[in-house]
KOLKEKE-551636 format. One record per residue (C-alpha): residue in three letters; z, x, y. Coordinates in nm, 3 decimals. Each point is the difference from the previous one (the first is absolute). Example, Ala and Ser with C-alpha at 12.3 -4.5 7.8 and 13.67 -1.06 7.14 Angstrom:
2
@residu->ALA&up->0.780&east->1.230&north->-0.450
@residu->SER&up->-0.066&east->0.137&north->0.344
This chain:
444
@residu->MET&up->19.024&east->-3.924&north->-15.148
@residu->GLU&up->-0.024&east->-0.346&north->0.092
@residu->THR&up->-0.253&east->-0.280&north->-0.034
@residu->CYS&up->-0.117&east->-0.236&north->0.265
@residu->ARG&up->0.225&east->-0.276&north->0.135
@residu->GLU&up->-0.250&east->-0.254&north->-0.188
@residu->SER&up->0.041&east->0.203&north->-0.323
@residu->LYS&up->0.370&east->0.008&north->-0.086
@residu->LYS&up->-0.110&east->-0.099&north->-0.345
@residu->LEU&up->-0.113&east->0.307&north->-0.159
@residu->ASN&up->-0.219&east->0.077&north->-0.309
@residu->ILE&up->0.271&east->0.147&north->-0.218
@residu->VAL&up->-0.168&east->0.016&north->-0.328
@residu->GLY&up->0.125&east->-0.191&north->-0.319
@residu->SER&up->-0.092&east->0.095&north->-0.343
@residu->ARG&up->-0.196&east->-0.217&north->-0.227
@residu->ASN&up->0.246&east->0.078&north->-0.274
@residu->ALA&up->0.384&east->-0.006&north->0.030
@residu->GLY&up->0.046&east->0.297&north->-0.245
@residu->ARG&up->-0.221&east->0.215&north->0.231
@residu->LEU&up->0.151&east->-0.111&north->0.321
@residu->ALA&up->0.350&east->0.068&north->-0.125
@residu->THR&up->-0.087&east->0.373&north->-0.045
@residu->GLN&up->-0.125&east->0.022&north->0.368
@residu->GLU&up->0.287&east->0.050&north->0.215
@residu->SER&up->0.329&east->-0.128&north->0.168
@residu->TRP&up->-0.167&east->-0.338&north->0.073
@residu->ALA&up->-0.081&east->-0.261&north->-0.256
@residu->PRO&up->-0.204&east->-0.307&north->0.090
@residu->ARG&up->0.112&east->-0.373&north->-0.024
@residu->ALA&up->-0.223&east->-0.293&north->0.080
@residu->SER&up->0.107&east->-0.202&north->0.295
@residu->ALA&up->0.154&east->-0.337&north->-0.066
@residu->SER&up->-0.320&east->-0.171&north->0.110
@residu->ALA&up->-0.214&east->0.189&north->-0.211
@residu->GLN&up->0.224&east->-0.059&north->-0.320
@residu->ALA&up->-0.006&east->-0.354&north->0.080
@residu->ASN&up->-0.373&east->-0.031&north->0.038
@residu->LYS&up->-0.035&east->0.237&north->-0.318
@residu->THR&up->-0.247&east->0.225&north->0.169
@residu->SER&up->-0.147&east->0.292&north->-0.175
@residu->VAL&up->0.124&east->0.345&north->0.060
@residu->GLY&up->-0.309&east->0.095&north->0.199
@residu->ASN&up->0.061&east->-0.290&north->0.249
@residu->SER&up->0.394&east->0.007&north->0.000
@residu->ARG&up->0.211&east->0.080&north->0.308
@residu->TYR&up->0.193&east->0.298&north->-0.100
@residu->LEU&up->0.354&east->0.113&north->0.147
@residu->TRP&up->0.156&east->0.319&north->-0.096
@residu->ARG&up->0.358&east->0.049&north->-0.116
@residu->PRO&up->0.178&east->0.299&north->-0.135
@residu->ALA&up->-0.069&east->0.073&north->-0.340
@residu->THR&up->0.275&east->0.044&north->-0.256
@residu->GLN&up->-0.139&east->0.330&north->-0.145
@residu->PHE&up->-0.268&east->0.271&north->0.047
@residu->HIS&up->-0.244&east->0.129&north->-0.227
@residu->THR&up->-0.215&east->0.293&north->-0.001
@residu->SER&up->-0.377&east->-0.010&north->-0.100
@residu->PRO&up->-0.048&east->-0.068&north->-0.372
@residu->GLN&up->-0.322&east->0.205&north->-0.011
@residu->ILE&up->0.139&east->0.329&north->0.131
@residu->PRO&up->0.295&east->0.150&north->-0.202
@residu->ARG&up->0.264&east->0.138&north->0.233
@residu->ALA&up->0.355&east->0.091&north->-0.055
@residu->SER&up->0.072&east->0.053&north->0.376
@residu->LEU&up->-0.135&east->0.064&north->0.340
@residu->ALA&up->0.071&east->0.366&north->-0.038
@residu->ASP&up->-0.209&east->0.050&north->-0.306
@residu->SER&up->-0.276&east->-0.254&north->0.036
@residu->GLN&up->-0.064&east->0.072&north->0.379
@residu->ALA&up->0.115&east->0.342&north->0.119
@residu->ALA&up->-0.009&east->0.190&north->-0.317
@residu->ILE&up->-0.333&east->-0.140&north->-0.137
@residu->LEU&up->-0.187&east->0.050&north->0.347
@residu->SER&up->0.128&east->0.355&north->0.029
@residu->THR&up->-0.155&east->0.097&north->-0.323
@residu->VAL&up->-0.355&east->-0.117&north->0.101
@residu->PRO&up->-0.271&east->0.277&north->-0.029
@residu->GLY&up->-0.095&east->0.094&north->0.346
@residu->PHE&up->0.307&east->-0.177&north->0.149
@residu->LYS&up->0.013&east->0.131&north->0.367
@residu->HIS&up->0.241&east->-0.061&north->0.292
@residu->GLY&up->-0.156&east->-0.026&north->0.373
@residu->ARG&up->-0.175&east->-0.262&north->0.179
@residu->GLU&up->-0.362&east->0.001&north->-0.083
@residu->PHE&up->-0.203&east->-0.253&north->0.198
@residu->SER&up->-0.333&east->0.052&north->-0.163
@residu->THR&up->0.002&east->-0.169&north->-0.338
@residu->ARG&up->-0.231&east->0.237&north->-0.195
@residu->ALA&up->0.053&east->-0.202&north->-0.322
@residu->VAL&up->-0.268&east->-0.224&north->-0.120
@residu->GLY&up->-0.176&east->-0.062&north->-0.323
@residu->THR&up->-0.096&east->-0.188&north->-0.293
@residu->SER&up->-0.080&east->0.015&north->-0.360
@residu->PRO&up->-0.352&east->0.085&north->-0.056
@residu->THR&up->-0.043&east->-0.328&north->-0.214
@residu->ASN&up->0.094&east->-0.207&north->0.318
@residu->SER&up->-0.282&east->-0.148&north->0.188
@residu->VAL&up->0.119&east->0.055&north->0.357
@residu->PRO&up->-0.176&east->0.070&north->0.342
@residu->SER&up->-0.086&east->0.368&north->0.082
@residu->GLY&up->0.308&east->0.056&north->0.186
@residu->ALA&up->0.183&east->0.101&north->-0.327
@residu->ALA&up->0.103&east->0.345&north->-0.075
@residu->PRO&up->0.244&east->0.185&north->-0.220
@residu->TYR&up->0.389&east->-0.130&north->0.072
@residu->THR&up->0.179&east->0.317&north->0.078
@residu->THR&up->0.350&east->0.091&north->0.147
@residu->SER&up->-0.178&east->0.215&north->0.283
@residu->ALA&up->-0.314&east->0.184&north->0.082
@residu->GLU&up->0.153&east->0.321&north->-0.174
@residu->ASP&up->0.057&east->-0.190&north->-0.327
@residu->ALA&up->-0.375&east->-0.140&north->-0.003
@residu->LYS&up->-0.067&east->0.226&north->-0.305
@residu->SER&up->0.267&east->-0.163&north->-0.208
@residu->SER&up->-0.065&east->-0.347&north->0.098
@residu->LEU&up->0.142&east->-0.321&north->-0.133
@residu->LYS&up->-0.271&east->-0.282&north->-0.074
@residu->SER&up->0.096&east->-0.337&north->0.089
@residu->PRO&up->-0.045&east->-0.305&north->-0.239
@residu->ILE&up->-0.037&east->-0.230&north->0.309
@residu->PRO&up->-0.239&east->0.049&north->0.312
@residu->VAL&up->0.153&east->0.176&north->0.266
@residu->PHE&up->-0.163&east->0.007&north->0.360
@residu->LYS&up->0.061&east->0.222&north->0.277
@residu->ASP&up->-0.240&east->-0.108&north->0.240
@residu->LEU&up->-0.121&east->-0.337&north->0.161
@residu->LYS&up->-0.354&east->-0.013&north->-0.138
@residu->SER&up->0.128&east->0.007&north->-0.363
@residu->MET&up->0.289&east->-0.247&north->0.061
@residu->ARG&up->-0.226&east->-0.250&north->0.196
@residu->GLU&up->-0.275&east->0.037&north->-0.277
@residu->TRP&up->0.260&east->-0.086&north->-0.272
@residu->ARG&up->0.131&east->-0.290&north->0.212
@residu->ARG&up->-0.340&east->-0.152&north->0.065
@residu->LYS&up->-0.044&east->-0.008&north->-0.362
@residu->ALA&up->0.320&east->-0.198&north->-0.035
@residu->TYR&up->-0.117&east->-0.243&north->0.280
@residu->ALA&up->-0.340&east->-0.038&north->-0.183
@residu->GLU&up->0.200&east->-0.084&north->-0.327
@residu->ASN&up->0.225&east->-0.235&north->0.195
@residu->LYS&up->0.309&east->0.159&north->-0.120
@residu->THR&up->0.328&east->0.007&north->0.178
@residu->VAL&up->0.152&east->0.328&north->0.090
@residu->GLY&up->0.374&east->0.080&north->0.044
@residu->PHE&up->0.116&east->0.311&north->0.181
@residu->VAL&up->0.315&east->0.200&north->0.008
@residu->PRO&up->0.016&east->0.270&north->0.256
@residu->THR&up->0.227&east->0.313&north->-0.068
@residu->LEU&up->0.088&east->0.329&north->0.107
@residu->GLY&up->-0.019&east->0.129&north->-0.346
@residu->ALA&up->0.284&east->0.159&north->-0.200
@residu->LEU&up->-0.006&east->-0.306&north->-0.205
@residu->HIS&up->0.270&east->-0.161&north->-0.204
@residu->ASP&up->0.094&east->-0.324&north->-0.180
@residu->GLY&up->0.051&east->-0.195&north->0.329
@residu->HIS&up->-0.363&east->0.065&north->0.099
@residu->MET&up->-0.100&east->-0.104&north->-0.343
@residu->SER&up->0.184&east->-0.336&north->0.040
@residu->LEU&up->-0.213&east->-0.067&north->0.288
@residu->VAL&up->-0.315&east->0.087&north->-0.198
@residu->ARG&up->0.097&east->-0.236&north->-0.274
@residu->TYR&up->0.039&east->-0.276&north->0.234
@residu->SER&up->-0.357&east->0.078&north->0.123
@residu->LEU&up->-0.146&east->0.023&north->-0.343
@residu->GLU&up->0.133&east->-0.333&north->-0.095
@residu->ARG&up->-0.143&east->-0.178&north->0.313
@residu->ASN&up->-0.322&east->0.167&north->0.054
@residu->ASP&up->-0.334&east->0.094&north->-0.195
@residu->LEU&up->0.023&east->0.363&north->0.142
@residu->THR&up->0.275&east->0.225&north->0.110
@residu->VAL&up->-0.010&east->0.301&north->0.254
@residu->ILE&up->0.248&east->0.245&north->0.081
@residu->SER&up->-0.015&east->0.228&north->0.303
@residu->ILE&up->0.190&east->0.338&north->0.032
@residu->PHE&up->0.003&east->0.145&north->0.352
@residu->VAL&up->0.296&east->0.148&north->0.192
@residu->ASN&up->0.019&east->-0.169&north->0.360
@residu->PRO&up->0.073&east->0.287&north->0.233
@residu->TRP&up->0.184&east->-0.250&north->0.232
@residu->LEU&up->0.246&east->-0.169&north->-0.211
@residu->THR&up->0.309&east->0.231&north->-0.032
@residu->PRO&up->0.267&east->0.071&north->0.244
@residu->GLU&up->0.075&east->0.367&north->0.105
@residu->GLY&up->0.201&east->0.203&north->-0.249
@residu->ASP&up->-0.109&east->-0.214&north->-0.294
@residu->VAL&up->-0.074&east->0.217&north->-0.296
@residu->VAL&up->-0.291&east->-0.246&north->-0.075
@residu->GLN&up->-0.162&east->0.175&north->0.287
@residu->THR&up->-0.086&east->0.268&north->-0.275
@residu->TYR&up->-0.102&east->-0.293&north->-0.261
@residu->ARG&up->-0.065&east->0.145&north->-0.334
@residu->GLN&up->-0.328&east->-0.097&north->-0.179
@residu->THR&up->0.005&east->-0.059&north->-0.374
@residu->PRO&up->-0.365&east->-0.115&north->-0.057
@residu->GLU&up->0.003&east->0.062&north->-0.381
@residu->ALA&up->0.332&east->-0.170&north->-0.057
@residu->ASP&up->-0.126&east->-0.293&north->0.231
@residu->LEU&up->-0.319&east->-0.035&north->-0.185
@residu->ALA&up->0.173&east->-0.004&north->-0.348
@residu->LEU&up->0.244&east->-0.270&north->0.124
@residu->ILE&up->-0.271&east->-0.212&north->0.147
@residu->SER&up->-0.206&east->0.035&north->-0.318
@residu->SER&up->0.279&east->-0.105&north->-0.215
@residu->VAL&up->0.064&east->-0.339&north->0.184
@residu->SER&up->-0.163&east->-0.316&north->-0.140
@residu->VAL&up->0.060&east->-0.381&north->-0.036
@residu->PRO&up->-0.148&east->-0.224&north->-0.271
@residu->SER&up->-0.333&east->-0.160&north->0.076
@residu->PRO&up->0.009&east->-0.376&north->0.074
@residu->ASN&up->-0.295&east->-0.025&north->-0.223
@residu->SER&up->0.105&east->0.012&north->-0.372
@residu->GLY&up->-0.183&east->0.290&north->-0.181
@residu->ASP&up->-0.077&east->0.193&north->0.321
@residu->PRO&up->0.158&east->0.352&north->0.053
@residu->PRO&up->0.296&east->0.029&north->0.216
@residu->LYS&up->-0.044&east->0.004&north->0.370
@residu->THR&up->0.041&east->0.356&north->0.177
@residu->VAL&up->-0.056&east->0.163&north->0.331
@residu->SER&up->-0.369&east->-0.028&north->0.120
@residu->ALA&up->-0.004&east->0.274&north->0.247
@residu->LEU&up->0.202&east->0.259&north->0.201
@residu->PHE&up->-0.080&east->0.058&north->0.371
@residu->MET&up->0.118&east->0.352&north->0.119
@residu->PRO&up->-0.168&east->0.075&north->0.345
@residu->THR&up->0.017&east->0.338&north->0.143
@residu->PHE&up->0.175&east->0.031&north->0.336
@residu->ASP&up->-0.335&east->0.040&north->0.179
@residu->VAL&up->-0.120&east->-0.346&north->-0.128
@residu->MET&up->0.317&east->-0.159&north->0.093
@residu->TYR&up->0.059&east->0.177&north->0.355
@residu->PRO&up->-0.355&east->0.134&north->0.097
@residu->GLY&up->0.151&east->0.071&north->0.347
@residu->GLY&up->0.288&east->0.148&north->-0.123
@residu->VAL&up->0.381&east->-0.082&north->0.057
@residu->LYS&up->0.200&east->0.126&north->0.300
@residu->GLU&up->0.379&east->0.040&north->-0.003
@residu->GLU&up->0.014&east->-0.087&north->0.377
@residu->LEU&up->-0.111&east->-0.350&north->0.039
@residu->SER&up->-0.148&east->0.049&north->0.340
@residu->ARG&up->-0.233&east->0.247&north->-0.151
@residu->GLN&up->-0.127&east->-0.219&north->-0.285
@residu->THR&up->-0.374&east->-0.071&north->0.031
@residu->GLY&up->-0.218&east->-0.262&north->-0.190
@residu->SER&up->0.097&east->-0.343&north->-0.119
@residu->VAL&up->0.336&east->-0.118&north->-0.094
@residu->VAL&up->0.197&east->-0.322&north->-0.058
@residu->GLU&up->0.284&east->-0.064&north->0.218
@residu->ILE&up->0.253&east->-0.286&north->-0.045
@residu->GLN&up->0.222&east->-0.125&north->0.283
@residu->GLY&up->0.334&east->-0.189&north->-0.015
@residu->PHE&up->0.077&east->0.080&north->-0.355
@residu->GLY&up->0.298&east->0.201&north->-0.131
@residu->SER&up->0.305&east->0.124&north->0.205
@residu->PRO&up->0.016&east->0.257&north->0.269
@residu->ARG&up->0.187&east->0.235&north->-0.236
@residu->ASP&up->-0.282&east->-0.026&north->-0.247
@residu->ARG&up->-0.239&east->0.117&north->0.262
@residu->GLU&up->0.224&east->0.281&north->0.103
@residu->ILE&up->0.049&east->0.150&north->-0.329
@residu->ARG&up->-0.345&east->-0.055&north->-0.125
@residu->PRO&up->-0.233&east->-0.012&north->0.292
@residu->HIS&up->-0.320&east->0.022&north->-0.209
@residu->TYR&up->0.119&east->-0.248&north->-0.279
@residu->PHE&up->-0.127&east->-0.331&north->0.111
@residu->ARG&up->-0.349&east->0.115&north->0.113
@residu->GLY&up->-0.011&east->0.218&north->-0.308
@residu->ALA&up->0.075&east->-0.291&north->-0.240
@residu->ALA&up->-0.219&east->-0.250&north->0.187
@residu->THR&up->-0.307&east->0.260&north->0.041
@residu->GLN&up->0.021&east->0.116&north->-0.371
@residu->ALA&up->0.022&east->-0.335&north->-0.149
@residu->THR&up->-0.304&east->-0.116&north->0.227
@residu->LYS&up->-0.199&east->0.295&north->-0.119
@residu->LEU&up->0.068&east->-0.041&north->-0.364
@residu->PHE&up->-0.072&east->-0.372&north->0.019
@residu->GLN&up->-0.328&east->0.079&north->0.172
@residu->ALA&up->-0.094&east->0.237&north->-0.280
@residu->VAL&up->0.127&east->-0.180&north->-0.309
@residu->GLN&up->-0.059&east->-0.370&north->0.130
@residu->PRO&up->0.243&east->-0.134&north->-0.250
@residu->THR&up->0.045&east->-0.368&north->-0.103
@residu->ALA&up->0.382&east->0.056&north->0.009
@residu->ALA&up->0.245&east->0.269&north->0.053
@residu->TYR&up->0.357&east->0.070&north->-0.131
@residu->PHE&up->0.299&east->0.157&north->0.170
@residu->GLY&up->0.351&east->0.067&north->-0.125
@residu->ALA&up->0.300&east->-0.182&north->0.170
@residu->LYS&up->0.177&east->0.334&north->0.024
@residu->ASP&up->-0.228&east->0.099&north->0.292
@residu->ILE&up->-0.020&east->-0.346&north->0.126
@residu->GLN&up->0.007&east->0.099&north->0.380
@residu->GLN&up->-0.342&east->0.153&north->-0.069
@residu->ALA&up->-0.132&east->-0.286&north->-0.194
@residu->LEU&up->0.109&east->-0.243&north->0.273
@residu->LEU&up->-0.162&east->0.231&north->0.263
@residu->ILE&up->-0.330&east->-0.019&north->-0.187
@residu->ARG&up->0.013&east->-0.381&north->-0.055
@residu->ARG&up->0.061&east->-0.015&north->0.382
@residu->VAL&up->-0.319&east->0.218&north->0.060
@residu->ALA&up->-0.202&east->-0.217&north->-0.253
@residu->ARG&up->0.085&east->-0.324&north->0.199
@residu->ASP&up->-0.069&east->0.153&north->0.335
@residu->LEU&up->-0.327&east->0.169&north->-0.088
@residu->LEU&up->-0.129&east->-0.294&north->-0.219
@residu->PHE&up->-0.030&east->0.209&north->-0.313
@residu->GLY&up->-0.211&east->-0.147&north->-0.281
@residu->SER&up->0.028&east->0.267&north->-0.252
@residu->PRO&up->0.269&east->-0.066&north->-0.090
@residu->SER&up->0.101&east->-0.318&north->0.193
@residu->LEU&up->0.362&east->-0.040&north->0.105
@residu->GLN&up->0.090&east->-0.206&north->-0.277
@residu->ASN&up->-0.119&east->0.239&north->-0.253
@residu->LEU&up->0.204&east->0.294&north->0.140
@residu->GLN&up->0.300&east->-0.045&north->-0.259
@residu->ILE&up->0.331&east->0.162&north->-0.010
@residu->VAL&up->0.139&east->0.070&north->-0.346
@residu->PRO&up->0.371&east->0.027&north->-0.096
@residu->THR&up->0.138&east->0.349&north->0.003
@residu->PHE&up->-0.014&east->0.181&north->-0.351
@residu->ARG&up->0.345&east->0.148&north->-0.074
@residu->ASP&up->0.160&east->0.235&north->-0.241
@residu->SER&up->0.262&east->-0.132&north->-0.236
@residu->ASN&up->0.270&east->0.119&north->0.254
@residu->GLY&up->-0.147&east->-0.198&north->0.289
@residu->LEU&up->-0.171&east->0.311&north->0.174
@residu->ALA&up->-0.340&east->-0.091&north->0.131
@residu->LEU&up->-0.276&east->0.195&north->-0.152
@residu->ALA&up->-0.170&east->0.220&north->0.267
@residu->SER&up->-0.218&east->0.317&north->0.022
@residu->ARG&up->0.281&east->0.159&north->0.207
@residu->ASN&up->0.238&east->-0.036&north->-0.298
@residu->ALA&up->-0.189&east->0.305&north->-0.148
@residu->TYR&up->0.160&east->0.219&north->0.271
@residu->LEU&up->0.355&east->-0.086&north->-0.080
@residu->THR&up->0.202&east->0.253&north->-0.210
@residu->LYS&up->0.146&east->-0.131&north->-0.322
@residu->GLU&up->0.343&east->-0.015&north->0.185
@residu->GLU&up->-0.138&east->-0.197&north->0.279
@residu->LEU&up->-0.183&east->-0.233&north->-0.237
@residu->ALA&up->0.335&east->-0.078&north->-0.161
@residu->VAL&up->0.151&east->-0.090&north->0.335
@residu->ALA&up->-0.311&east->-0.200&north->0.143
@residu->PRO&up->0.057&east->-0.348&north->-0.156
@residu->VAL&up->0.293&east->-0.028&north->0.240
@residu->PHE&up->-0.290&east->-0.077&north->0.259
@residu->TYR&up->-0.071&east->-0.327&north->-0.186
@residu->LYS&up->0.375&east->-0.073&north->-0.039
@residu->ALA&up->0.043&east->0.033&north->0.366
@residu->LEU&up->-0.288&east->-0.254&north->0.061
@residu->LYS&up->0.157&east->-0.245&north->-0.232
@residu->ALA&up->0.338&east->0.039&north->0.164
@residu->ALA&up->-0.152&east->-0.090&north->0.333
@residu->GLU&up->-0.167&east->-0.304&north->-0.181
@residu->ALA&up->0.326&east->-0.103&north->-0.149
@residu->ALA&up->0.164&east->-0.001&north->0.341
@residu->TRP&up->-0.270&east->-0.199&north->0.159
@residu->GLN&up->0.005&east->-0.249&north->-0.283
@residu->ALA&up->0.378&east->-0.039&north->0.041
@residu->GLY&up->-0.057&east->-0.086&north->0.375
@residu->GLU&up->0.055&east->0.316&north->0.180
@residu->GLY&up->-0.227&east->0.065&north->0.296
@residu->ARG&up->-0.273&east->0.262&north->0.017
@residu->GLU&up->0.199&east->0.279&north->0.145
@residu->ALA&up->0.271&east->-0.021&north->-0.225
@residu->SER&up->-0.232&east->-0.049&north->-0.326
@residu->VAL&up->-0.213&east->0.300&north->0.109
@residu->GLN&up->0.326&east->0.209&north->0.052
@residu->LYS&up->0.098&east->-0.061&north->-0.363
@residu->ALA&up->-0.309&east->0.190&north->-0.103
@residu->ILE&up->0.072&east->0.307&north->0.245
@residu->ASP&up->0.362&east->0.020&north->-0.109
@residu->LEU&up->-0.095&east->0.024&north->-0.371
@residu->ILE&up->-0.274&east->0.257&north->0.056
@residu->GLU&up->0.233&east->0.203&north->0.241
@residu->SER&up->0.294&east->-0.013&north->-0.219
@residu->THR&up->-0.234&east->0.122&north->-0.307
@residu->ALA&up->-0.122&east->0.282&north->0.240
@residu->ARG&up->0.357&east->0.127&north->0.024
@residu->GLU&up->0.058&east->-0.013&north->-0.370
@residu->VAL&up->-0.322&east->0.217&north->-0.112
@residu->LYS&up->0.027&east->0.217&north->0.306
@residu->ASP&up->0.175&east->0.265&north->-0.208
@residu->LYS&up->-0.270&east->-0.014&north->-0.265
@residu->GLY&up->-0.261&east->0.115&north->0.249
@residu->ILE&up->-0.164&east->-0.334&north->0.061
@residu->ASP&up->-0.094&east->-0.084&north->0.362
@residu->LEU&up->0.001&east->-0.368&north->0.006
@residu->ARG&up->-0.037&east->-0.161&north->0.344
@residu->VAL&up->-0.081&east->-0.358&north->0.130
@residu->ASP&up->-0.319&east->-0.039&north->0.192
@residu->HIS&up->0.044&east->-0.377&north->0.052
@residu->PHE&up->0.085&east->-0.332&north->-0.137
@residu->GLU&up->-0.112&east->-0.330&north->0.189
@residu->MET&up->-0.109&east->-0.347&north->-0.037
@residu->HIS&up->-0.342&east->-0.119&north->0.141
@residu->GLU&up->-0.172&east->-0.315&north->0.058
@residu->THR&up->-0.346&east->-0.016&north->-0.151
@residu->ASP&up->-0.201&east->-0.110&north->0.331
@residu->ALA&up->-0.022&east->0.326&north->0.156
@residu->TYR&up->0.258&east->0.200&north->-0.200
@residu->ALA&up->0.257&east->-0.046&north->0.272
@residu->VAL&up->0.379&east->0.054&north->-0.056
@residu->ALA&up->0.138&east->-0.328&north->-0.140
@residu->PRO&up->0.255&east->-0.190&north->0.248
@residu->SER&up->0.337&east->0.102&north->-0.053
@residu->ASN&up->0.096&east->-0.361&north->-0.117
@residu->THR&up->-0.273&east->-0.002&north->-0.258
@residu->HIS&up->0.132&east->-0.206&north->-0.303
@residu->PRO&up->-0.144&east->-0.086&north->-0.362
@residu->ASN&up->0.020&east->-0.370&north->0.069
@residu->ASP&up->-0.258&east->0.050&north->0.294
@residu->GLY&up->-0.261&east->0.011&north->-0.287
@residu->LYS&up->-0.211&east->0.274&north->0.170
@residu->PRO&up->-0.151&east->0.312&north->-0.178
@residu->ILE&up->0.199&east->0.315&north->0.087
@residu->VAL&up->-0.077&east->0.343&north->-0.093
@residu->LEU&up->0.295&east->0.216&north->-0.061
@residu->SER&up->-0.132&east->0.364&north->0.013
@residu->GLY&up->0.151&east->0.342&north->-0.004
@residu->ALA&up->-0.082&east->0.369&north->-0.020
@residu->VAL&up->0.215&east->0.289&north->-0.108
@residu->TRP&up->-0.048&east->0.380&north->-0.026
@residu->PHE&up->0.069&east->0.230&north->-0.278
@residu->GLY&up->-0.046&east->0.340&north->0.164
@residu->GLN&up->-0.377&east->-0.033&north->0.146
@residu->THR&up->-0.081&east->-0.298&north->-0.228
@residu->ARG&up->0.001&east->-0.308&north->0.176
@residu->LEU&up->0.017&east->-0.323&north->-0.241
@residu->VAL&up->-0.059&east->-0.352&north->0.115
@residu->ASP&up->0.070&east->-0.340&north->-0.169
@residu->THR&up->0.016&east->-0.377&north->0.092
@residu->ILE&up->0.164&east->-0.303&north->-0.120
@residu->LEU&up->-0.165&east->-0.339&north->0.066
@residu->LEU&up->0.265&east->-0.245&north->0.134
@residu->GLY&up->-0.041&east->-0.372&north->0.040
@residu->ASP&up->-0.270&east->-0.213&north->-0.124
@residu->TRP&up->-0.349&east->0.165&north->-0.023
@residu->PRO&up->-0.260&east->-0.258&north->-0.115
@residu->SER&up->-0.324&east->0.141&north->-0.134
@residu->GLU&up->-0.255&east->-0.198&north->0.193
@residu->THR&up->-0.127&east->0.140&north->0.329
@residu->LEU&up->-0.042&east->-0.219&north->0.281
@residu->LEU&up->-0.312&east->0.104&north->0.202
């Protein structure tokens, strides 16, 4: 994903407190020399990102490893199902909540309606109830932060939620599986839905209120639209047969991207536009792990003159990682215990490419370091029944997510995205490292 040419300085969010920021990811903030000289506040400082010296997992959610905190826990959720279900049947609220009439019992599926799980927060499945809630927030002059997700939530999602809670009066999370976002053969095409676990995790997250004596700030609402709400005209596998309104974006990404994921760019752009129209957020938050999507959405916001949220309020948050460096992702739940043990090599491969680039090696040589490490590891684990394969590693510029020139050098001072994807069987993992200087201001 790329920003516009005028917008090389991206909104990479910095935390208000250094302790919390250290828990967020492989990138730790430092104020620029000019900001330090002027003694500007955190909120107004220019932030650059540098590799952090250590990783931390969420202090609020006990976890011994990804295997037991993600795969094992999700697999024991009552009503846990495999299979892609585009109609989100789950919506609901506690009877004590005062919410619009679109609220109903929150359940895993229609079949489980009799054993419904009540929600402690408002959950909306239609536009009428979502917009009624939003109009009330407007009337009360409250800011609304927004975190869009596919569900199967984890600590990484909650790091985005905490950023929103700290910076907005209200926070909304959406859960909807975009039918256009996955490449052929990806296990996420049968994306598991874990509404009870998602709701429990969402309900557990809070941050201290800025007002002394007030209760902690928590998530204000959950938007879980049905497939018919999001795509009333349906979705066709063949683009030539698609009817209705979609958002197309030209001149973004590489030809290879469009070849392996022909639906991806229009899917990401269309879904983001629809969600923004429904929620009308003041700000929205995206993780750096999926930075191509975040930069794509920023481009759409610039080109289509979005106001809710505005371009400068589409913010990219550092990736949340496990203590071994593996980026937290819903897809990790599809990995076996043995695959999870090997998966941290993915981040090590990205770091090997980064080290080569920092040492002055060119783009191709640096990227090859990552490929070599994955391929050598794949040979080592093949006898254990682990099918590890390289999808791609590459360096991209941020204007149109074009491949960076061969002579790209750290001294150029340009922000560069080092991205990669690997396969474990039918599970495709993605990750990125941000190279160069990435100031936090956005130039419109």
